N, C-alpha and C positions, 0 to 999 in steps of 0.2 A: 507535560512535555509539550509543546508546542510543534506541530510538524507540518511540510507542507506537498502540495502536489501541484504543477506546473499543468495547464492546460491550452490546447492553441490547433489541436489536430480539426475539431468540426464543432464551432459556436451553436451549434444549433443543441448537438447531439451532448454538450458539457454542459450548456445549459438547464439542458430536461431531466441531466441528472442531478444537479443542483437544487431543482427545484422537486426532483421526486425525494431529496435525501437519500442518495444510493451512491456506489462505484462499483465498479466492474473490478472483477480478479481476473486478471491475465493466467494463460497457462504459459508457459514454458517457451514455448512454439510461437508465439500473439506477442512476443518482446522484442525488442530490438538487437539483443546481443545474442550472436546464434549460439555461443558457449550457454547460456543461461542451464544450471543445472547438471553440467560437465563432470562426470566423476570417474575416478578408477576403480572397479573391483578386480585388480591385480592379487591384492592381498586377500580379497573372500576367496575368489575360485584359487586360489593355492591351499586354502583352509579344509574349505569342502572337499578337495582334490586328496587331503591328506587323510580326512575323517572315513573316506571310501574307502585307502586302503587299509585304514585301521578297523571300521566295522564293515569290513566290505557282505558279510551276511544279512547285515539291514540296510543292503542298499536303495531298499523299496521307499523307505522312512526319509534318508539321506534325498532323497527325488523329490520328496512330499515338503521338503526344510525350503530345497532349490528353489523349489517353483513358489513358494511362499514366499519366500526370502526376495524374490527377483519379481513376486508380484508389488510388494510395500515398495520397491526400487522406482518401478514403471509408475505407481501413485503422482511421483512428483510430475510425472507429462500429461497423465491422462486423466489425474482428481483434484490435487489441491491448485486453490487459486494463489495470484499473486498479486499484493497491490503497494507498487512503490513509492514510497514518501521521498521527499529529502529535510532535509534539518535546516536548510539555508533558503531563502526565499529573494537571494540577492544575487545569486550568482551569473555574471552573463553568459558562462558557456549552457546554463540549463535552459536561461529565457531564450535564448539561441534553437537548442534542440528540441526541446521542449511544448515551447510555448510559440510557435509559429512565428519564427525570429524576430522576442520581442509584440506581438501582434494580440498575443490572448490573456491569460490573467493565471496565476495563482493563488491557490486557496489555504489557506491558514484552518487547521483543525486541533481539536486539543485531541491529543492521543487518547486521553481516561477515557474522552465521551464518545471517540468513534471505535474505539477496545467498549461497546456500549454491554451491559450484562447481558441482555438477549441473546448476544452472539459471544457465549462463553469459550465456543468451537476455534475461535482467529487468536492465532496464535501472531506472535512477532518478534523482532532482535534486527539488531544494527548489521549490515552488509558488513564480512571481513573481505581484505583486500591479498592479494597474495599472488605469487610468481606461479604457485604449484598446484595443481588440479587435486582435490582432495581422492583419497585415499578410503574408501569402504572397507571396514572389515567387519568379523563377528563381534569381536571385544568391543569395538567403539561402537556397534550402532545401537546398543541397546544398554542404555545409561539410565540404572531408576535413579537416581538424582537428579537427570535432568529429560524429563521424559522425552522433551523436544529435540532431542539431541542428534536424532536422525534429521533431522525434518531440514537443521540449522548445516548438518554436513552435505546433504544434497542440494536448499535452495539457498546457505547464507554466503557464498563464496564466490568472487569474481576476481575478474583480472586488477593490478593495480592503476592501468589505464582509465579505470574507473572512479575512482579515488571520489577524484574531484566532485563526484556525486553525493558524499555522506547521505549513502541511503539508506530508511532504514526501512524495514518489507513488514509488511502483515502477509500474513499467511492463512488461507479461507478452507473449508471443507470443501468448499466447491468452487466451481469455474464460475465467472458470468458475476451476474448483479447481486450485489448485498446492500443491505438497507444499514442506515445508522439513524442515531439520536440527532435530531437536526439544530439540536444546541450543541454538537460537534463544532459549527463552523463558525469562527470568529472574525475571519477576516479575509477579503479578497483586494489583493494586489494587482492592476492594471498595467501590464507592460509599457514601455516609452511610446510604441504606435498602436496599444487599442484604439479603433474607433470608436468616438463620443457616443453615436449611438448604439455601440454593443455595453459601453460603461453601464450606460443610461437602463439598456432592458437587464441587466444583471440586478441593480437598484431594483426596479418597479417587481423582478421578480423575487427578490427577498425580503421585501419591505415588511416591517414588524421583525423581524429577527435579531433587533440592537445588532447589526454586524456591521464593522467597522472598514472604510474603505480607504486605501491608498493609491499612489499615481507612483509609477517610479521615475525617476530623473538620474541622468548622468553627472556626479560629481564635476564639477567647471576645474578642466587641468587635469583632468583623472579618468582611467579606466573601470573609476568604482563607483558602484549604481548607491541611489538612497531610495528610502523612500520616507515622501511627502504624504500625511493627508489629506481628502478631500472629503467634501460636503455628500453628502446623502440625499439625493435630487429627488427618493421617495419616500423619506420623510414621514413616520403614520407614528400617531401615539396608538393604534389598532395594534394589538400583537398577534404572532403566529401563533394560530392553532390555540388562541387565550381562548377561544369560546367552549371550543373540544373539551378542555381540558378544563372549564369551569361545569359544564355539564359533568361532567364525569365526577367531580369533587360533589357537584351536589345529589346526584345517584347515588355515590359511597359515602358519603359525609366525612373524606377523607379530604386533606389538604392538599390542591394542584401544585404537581414539581415545576416550579415556573424558575 
C-alpha cells in the first residue's frame, strides 16, 4: 500500500529527515488536534467502583489494578509516538494545511517497507471518524483476538470534521526520531508553488535512490489537482548505498538485497 506524508513546516528539517531516512513520531500534545487521544473513562470508573463494593476486603489489590490501568492510559500521552499519513497525495486541503500552502512537498512511502522488520513494535491502523468520544471499560480494553485494540481505542478515533484527511496512523513505542529502510520512499510530489531551488535540493539529496518525481498542477477549469512526472535533475548511475551493500555481500557471501 502507498501512503503519503505532506511536508512544509521547515524545508531544512524535512530535507534532513529524508537524507537520514528518519521520521518523527509525535506525542499527542504535539499534534494539531487538541482532542487527540480524548477518551471517556466513565464506564471504567463505574466498573471499578462496583468491584470495590463487592470485594471491599481486597481494596489494596483493587487500588493496584486501578493504578496500573491508569498508567496504561497515560502511555498514550507520555510514551507512544504517532506518525500520521494520508492515503491521498492530491487533496487541496492537505496541501494547504500541511505543506505550507502548496510550497512544500509530499512523500510517497511503501507502507510495508516503512514498517520494516527491524521495527516490529510499530503498529498501524486507519483512523476511524466519529461524532462520539470513545468510552473505555475493562471488557473492551483487553481483547485477546486483537492485542492492539486498546491502542486503537485510545489513539485511533477522531472527529468526523477530520474525515477528509483519510488518515492512516503508525504508532511507535517511542516518541521522537525513528529510522526506516530508505527504499520505503518511492516518490516525491512537489506543490504548485514549491521553489525550483528546493526541488533541485531534494533531487540532489536523494540522488541514486531511483525515486520518481512529480509536480502538482491545477486541472483546467477545475478545483482538482493532478500530478505530472518531471525529470530528475540529479539523475546518476551510482546507486545509493550500493558500495556499502556490496562490501557486506563480499564479507558475508550473501547477495545484497537491493
